[in-house]
C-alpha positions as CSV (number, residue, x, y, z in Angstrom):
1,M,4.3,-17.6,-13.5
2,E,0.9,-18.6,-14.7
3,D,-0.9,-16.5,-17.3
4,P,-4.2,-15.3,-15.8
5,Q,-5.9,-15.1,-19.2
6,H,-4.8,-18.5,-20.3
7,T,-5.8,-20.1,-17.0
8,A,-9.2,-18.4,-17.1
9,A,-9.9,-19.7,-20.6
10,E,-9.1,-23.2,-19.5
11,N,-11.5,-22.9,-16.6
12,G,-14.3,-21.8,-19.0
13,G,-14.6,-18.2,-17.7
14,S,-12.8,-15.0,-17.1
15,R,-10.6,-15.0,-13.9
16,R,-11.4,-12.2,-11.5
17,R,-8.4,-10.1,-10.6
18,R,-8.2,-7.9,-7.5
19,L,-5.6,-5.2,-6.8
20,V,-4.9,-4.3,-3.2
21,L,-2.9,-1.2,-2.7
22,T,-1.5,0.5,0.4
23,A,0.6,3.7,0.6
24,S,2.1,5.7,3.4
25,P,0.0,8.6,4.6
26,L,2.9,11.0,4.2
27,Q,2.6,13.7,1.5
28,G,3.3,12.4,-2.0
29,H,2.7,8.7,-1.4
30,M,-1.0,8.1,-1.7
31,T,-1.6,10.1,-4.9
32,P,0.7,8.1,-7.2
33,M,-0.8,4.9,-5.8
34,I,-4.3,6.1,-6.6
35,H,-3.3,7.3,-10.0
36,L,-1.9,3.8,-10.7
37,A,-5.1,2.2,-9.5
38,T,-7.2,4.4,-11.6
39,F,-5.2,3.7,-14.7
40,L,-5.2,-0.1,-14.2
41,H,-9.0,0.0,-13.4
42,S,-9.6,2.1,-16.6
43,K,-7.9,-0.5,-18.7
44,A,-10.0,-3.3,-17.1
45,L,-6.9,-5.1,-15.9
46,F,-8.4,-5.6,-12.5
47,S,-12.1,-6.2,-11.7
48,A,-11.8,-4.9,-8.1
49,I,-9.5,-2.3,-6.6
50,T,-9.1,-2.1,-2.8
51,I,-7.2,0.7,-1.1
52,A,-6.0,-0.1,2.4
53,H,-5.1,3.2,4.1
54,S,-4.0,4.4,7.5
55,D,-6.2,6.7,9.7
56,L,-3.7,9.5,9.2
57,N,-4.6,11.5,6.0
58,P,-7.1,9.0,4.6
59,P,-8.3,9.4,1.0
60,D,-11.8,10.6,0.4
61,P,-13.7,7.7,-1.3
62,S,-16.1,10.2,-2.9
63,N,-13.2,11.6,-5.0
64,H,-12.5,8.2,-6.6
65,P,-14.2,5.7,-9.0
66,P,-17.2,3.9,-7.7
67,G,-15.5,0.5,-8.1
68,F,-12.9,1.3,-5.5
69,T,-13.2,-0.2,-1.9
70,F,-11.5,1.7,0.9
71,L,-10.3,-0.2,4.0
72,P,-9.1,1.8,7.0
73,L,-6.0,0.5,8.9
74,R,-5.8,1.6,12.5
75,D,-2.4,3.2,12.9
76,N,-2.6,4.7,16.4
77,T,-0.4,7.6,15.3
78,S,-2.7,10.5,16.1
79,D,-0.4,11.7,18.8
80,R,2.7,12.3,16.7
81,S,4.5,14.2,19.5
82,G,5.7,10.9,21.0
83,F,7.9,10.1,18.0
84,V,11.6,10.9,18.3
85,S,12.3,10.5,14.5
86,G,10.7,9.7,11.2
87,V,12.1,6.2,11.5
88,D,10.2,5.7,14.8
89,F,7.0,7.0,13.1
90,V,7.3,4.6,10.1
91,Q,8.1,1.7,12.4
92,S,5.0,2.4,14.5
93,L,2.9,2.8,11.4
94,N,4.1,-0.6,10.2
95,D,3.6,-2.3,13.5
96,N,0.1,-0.9,14.0
97,C,-1.2,-1.3,10.5
98,R,0.1,-4.8,10.0
99,P,-2.6,-6.7,11.9
100,W,-5.4,-4.7,10.4
101,F,-4.0,-5.3,6.9
102,K,-3.6,-9.0,7.5
103,D,-7.2,-9.3,8.8
104,H,-8.5,-7.5,5.7
105,L,-6.4,-9.5,3.3
106,V,-7.4,-12.8,4.9
107,Q,-11.1,-11.8,4.7
108,I,-10.6,-10.9,1.0
109,V,-8.9,-14.3,0.3
110,N,-11.5,-16.3,2.3
111,G,-14.5,-14.3,1.0
112,E,-13.5,-15.0,-2.6
113,K,-13.1,-18.7,-1.9
114,E,-16.6,-18.9,-0.5
115,A,-18.2,-16.7,-3.2
116,S,-16.9,-18.7,-6.1
117,D,-15.3,-21.9,-7.0
118,Q,-13.0,-20.0,-9.3
119,K,-9.9,-18.6,-7.5
120,E,-9.4,-14.9,-7.8
121,L,-6.0,-13.5,-8.6
122,I,-5.0,-11.0,-5.8
123,V,-2.0,-8.7,-6.3
124,V,-0.7,-6.4,-3.6
125,I,1.1,-3.2,-4.5
126,H,2.6,-1.2,-1.6
127,D,5.0,1.7,-1.3
128,D,8.4,1.2,0.2
129,L,7.5,2.7,3.6
130,M,4.6,0.2,4.1
131,C,6.8,-2.9,4.1
132,F,4.4,-4.9,6.3
133,A,2.1,-5.2,3.2
134,G,4.7,-7.2,1.3
135,E,5.4,-9.4,4.3
136,V,1.7,-10.2,4.8
137,A,1.3,-10.9,1.1
138,G,4.2,-13.3,1.2
139,E,2.8,-15.1,4.3
140,L,-0.5,-15.6,2.4
141,G,1.2,-16.7,-0.9
142,L,0.1,-13.6,-2.8
143,P,2.3,-11.7,-5.3
144,S,3.4,-8.2,-4.2
145,V,5.1,-5.3,-5.9
146,I,6.8,-2.2,-4.4
147,L,5.9,1.1,-5.9
148,R,8.6,3.7,-5.1
149,T,6.9,7.1,-5.0
150,S,10.1,9.0,-4.5
151,S,12.5,10.3,-7.2
152,A,16.0,9.1,-7.8
153,S,17.3,12.2,-6.0
154,F,15.7,11.1,-2.8
155,F,18.3,8.3,-2.1
156,P,21.4,10.5,-2.1
157,A,19.6,13.1,-0.1
158,A,18.4,10.6,2.5
159,N,21.8,9.1,2.9
160,I,23.3,12.5,3.8
161,I,20.8,13.3,6.5
162,P,22.5,11.3,9.3
163,Q,25.8,13.1,8.6
164,L,24.1,16.5,8.6
165,Y,22.3,15.6,11.9
166,Q,25.6,14.5,13.5
167,E,27.2,17.8,12.4
168,S,24.1,19.7,14.0
169,R,23.2,21.1,10.5
170,F,19.9,19.2,10.4
171,P,17.2,20.1,11.1
172,V,18.0,23.6,9.9
173,Q,18.3,26.2,12.7
174,G,17.5,29.9,12.4
175,N,16.5,31.9,9.4
176,F,16.9,31.0,5.8
């Protein structure tokens, strides 16, 4: 992998670096992503930060650093009553957000090519529920990283849910 600092020095200037992040709108996914973006921005590792977010539970741009750009992804999930399961919801979220994300990313890539003769390094970070982001990044030849926002205890718990459902013990019925 090429060293962005070394390549920039050879080209006679500093190479611009843009970070594009997207996280699930579900509780606990967007906050760690924004914390990561804020940290990386504060260390001047990226000259531009773009947060691509769904319509459901969007972040408030006024609560974040002025250098952040927020791009809405139309998710068409406002009527959540039609989803049979969480898997259906996540699949719909991915299917609906994918074209919007790809359009935004293509505009970023093309806009940077037109604005400068120097190629901008664009990195995509997405959470594990927003798998479309990694697929789109791959299609466009951009590096991507998955940020898992769940703890290690999530995986054993998630693996037992189908069994509990089959035994009619999930979702929990009655009083606690």
